[in-house]
C-alpha positions, 0 to 999 in steps of 0.5 A: 875471430878465427878458430884453429881447425888443425886439430881436427882427425878427418876431413869432414866436420862433426857436431862433436868437433864443433863443440870440442872447439866451443870449449877449447877456443870460447871457453864454454864448459863441454855440456854448454857447448854441445847443447848450443852446437846441438841447439843450434841446428834442432832451430836450423832443421825444425825451420826447413821442417815447417818450409822457411827458409833458413840464411846463413849470411856471408855463408848461404840459403838454406831452402826446402823445394818441392819436387814433383812426381816423375818416371824413373826406372830400375836401372838393375832390370829396367822396369820403371817403377813412379817417384814418388813427390817429395820435399828436398832441402837445396843449398845455395852458397853465399857470395862470399864463400864462393869467393873464399872458395875459390881463393883458396882453392888457386894456385898461387902466382908466381911473379917475377 
């Protein structure tokens, strides 16, 4: 199933635009569409907060990584400041997604 994204006004895809696509192309009502998108992202966020990796087949993996504390510096003053340990989310695209991105970015090959 393909979705037409021609009607997007901005270069970023928003949750509201995803809900509109579900409404217009799948036939869900607007409330159901919004609830489904919100539930999807809430589920991903809650799994990541719990420390569970999220793998979406054909798209990629979201993982939690713990960064150790390290020394840093204020670039304006040069003053040394400690940077606390923290957890960050990383995303690794699947090979399918990488291939799609590479295929779209290539110029067409001229054949004689």
